[in-house]
C-alpha positions in Angstrom: -52.7 -5.8 119.2 -53.7 -7.5 116.9 -53.8 -5.4 114.3 -50.4 -4.1 115.6 -49.3 -7.1 114.9 -51.2 -8.2 111.5 -49.7 -4.3 110.9 -46.3 -5.7 111.7 -46.6 -8.4 109.3 -47.7 -6.4 106.6 -44.8 -3.8 107.0 -42.4 -6.6 107.2 -43.4 -8.4 104.1 -43.5 -5.3 102.2 -40.3 -4.5 103.5 -39.4 -8.2 102.2 -40.7 -7.7 99.0 -39.1 -4.3 98.8 -36.1 -6.6 99.3 -36.5 -8.8 97.4 -36.9 -6.8 94.3 -33.5 -4.8 95.1 -31.7 -8.0 95.5 -33.3 -9.0 91.8 -32.0 -6.3 90.4 -28.8 -6.4 92.1 -28.6 -10.0 91.2 -29.5 -8.8 87.7 -27.5 -6.5 87.1 -24.6 -8.6 88.9 -25.6 -11.3 86.1 -25.3 -8.0 83.1 -21.8 -7.7 84.6 -21.1 -11.3 84.9 -21.9 -11.4 81.2 -19.8 -8.4 80.0 -17.0 -9.6 82.0 -17.0 -13.0 80.2 -17.1 -11.4 76.9 -13.9 -9.5 77.8 -12.3 -12.6 79.3 -13.1 -14.3 76.1 -12.1 -11.3 74.0 -8.5 -10.9 76.2 -8.2 -15.0 75.7 -7.9 -14.6 72.1 -5.6 -11.7 72.2 -3.4 -13.7 74.6 -3.2 -16.5 72.2 -2.1 -14.0 69.7 0.1 -12.9 71.3 1.8 -16.0 73.1 1.9 -17.2 69.1 4.0 -14.0 68.5 6.0 -14.0 71.2 7.2 -17.9 70.0 7.7 -16.8 66.6 9.9 -13.8 67.4 11.8 -16.1 70.4 12.4 -18.7 67.2 13.5 -15.7 65.1 15.7 -14.8 68.3 17.4 -18.1 68.3 18.3 -18.5 64.1 19.9 -14.9 64.7 21.5 -16.1 67.6 22.9 -18.9 65.9 23.6 -17.0 62.6 25.3 -14.2 64.9 27.2 -17.3 66.8 28.4 -18.9 63.1 29.9 -15.6 61.7 31.5 -14.8 65.1 33.2 -18.1 64.5 34.5 -17.2 60.7 35.2 -13.7 61.9 37.5 -15.6 64.2 38.9 -17.6 61.6 39.8 -14.2 59.4 41.3 -12.5 62.9 44.1 -15.6 63.2 45.0 -15.5 59.5 45.2 -11.5 59.6 47.0 -12.1 63.0 49.2 -14.8 61.3 50.2 -12.7 58.2 51.1 -9.9 60.8 53.7 -12.1 62.4 55.0 -13.6 59.1 55.3 -9.9 58.1 57.1 -9.1 61.2 59.5 -12.2 60.8 60.3 -11.2 57.2 61.1 -7.8 58.5 63.5 -9.2 61.0 64.9 -11.2 58.3 65.1 -7.9 56.0 67.1 -6.2 58.8 69.4 -9.2 59.5 70.4 -9.5 56.1 70.6 -5.5 55.4 72.5 -5.4 58.7 74.8 -8.2 57.4 75.5 -6.5 54.0 76.1 -3.1 55.7 78.6 -5.4 57.6 80.5 -7.2 55.1 80.3 -3.3 53.0 82.3 -1.9 55.6 84.4 -4.8 55.8 85.5 -5.2 52.7 85.7 -1.9 51.7 89.6 -2.0 50.5 88.8 -4.8 48.6 85.8 -3.5 46.5 87.9 0.2 46.2 90.7 -1.9 44.5 88.2 -3.8 42.4 86.7 -0.7 41.2 90.6 0.8 40.5 91.4 -2.1 38.4 87.9 -2.1 36.4 89.1 1.6 35.8 92.4 0.4 34.8 91.3 -1.9 32.5 88.8 0.5 30.6 91.6 3.0 30.1 93.8 0.1 28.7 91.0 -1.3 26.6 90.5 2.5 25.3 94.2 2.9 24.4 94.3 -0.8 22.9 91.4 0.7 20.9 93.3 3.6 19.9 96.5 1.9 19.0 94.4 -0.4 16.8 92.2 2.1 14.6 96.1 4.1 14.4 97.7 0.7 13.2 94.7 -0.7 10.7 94.3 1.0 7.6 90.7 2.5 6.9 88.9 0.6 4.5 88.3 1.9 1.1 84.7 3.0 0.5 84.8 2.0 -3.3 85.4 -1.7 -2.0 83.6 -4.4 -3.6 80.9 -6.5 -2.3 83.2 -9.8 -1.4 85.8 -7.5 1.0 82.4 -6.5 3.0 81.3 -9.6 3.6 84.5 -10.3 5.1 84.5 -7.8 7.3 80.8 -8.8 8.7 82.4 -12.5 9.1 85.4 -10.9 10.9 83.2 -8.7 13.2 81.1 -11.9 13.8 83.9 -13.8 15.3 85.0 -11.5 17.7 81.1 -11.8 19.5 
């Protein structure tokens, strides 16, 4: 029985030895895996820092762009207000022109009789002037072509005095 006991202890020792070797292999494999994870995490940390830096730069550029857009929007609002004011001015000018043309039309209609009288008087005066010139031409003897220079100068002076 003692042999069974020694044999049992030997089997337990061998089993324990196999267990320790298996555990050693597992721990060694775990160590390799942890080293690989550590290397991966170091690389990931570097990449994360690069991404963080790029994100910060991108955020800065975005803020600058937003400020630029805001400024341009305010400038554009100024232009829009100016164009709106020009539109109001043109509308007021159109209203004024309509009022003036309406007033002129109503005054023309109201004074149409007077205007026709003025036109008739003008025509009458033109006819009288034409008849007067005809009569004057008939009464005045024609200027001879062989006149001397002195007579021509007198005519020029007389013609200038009428102007």
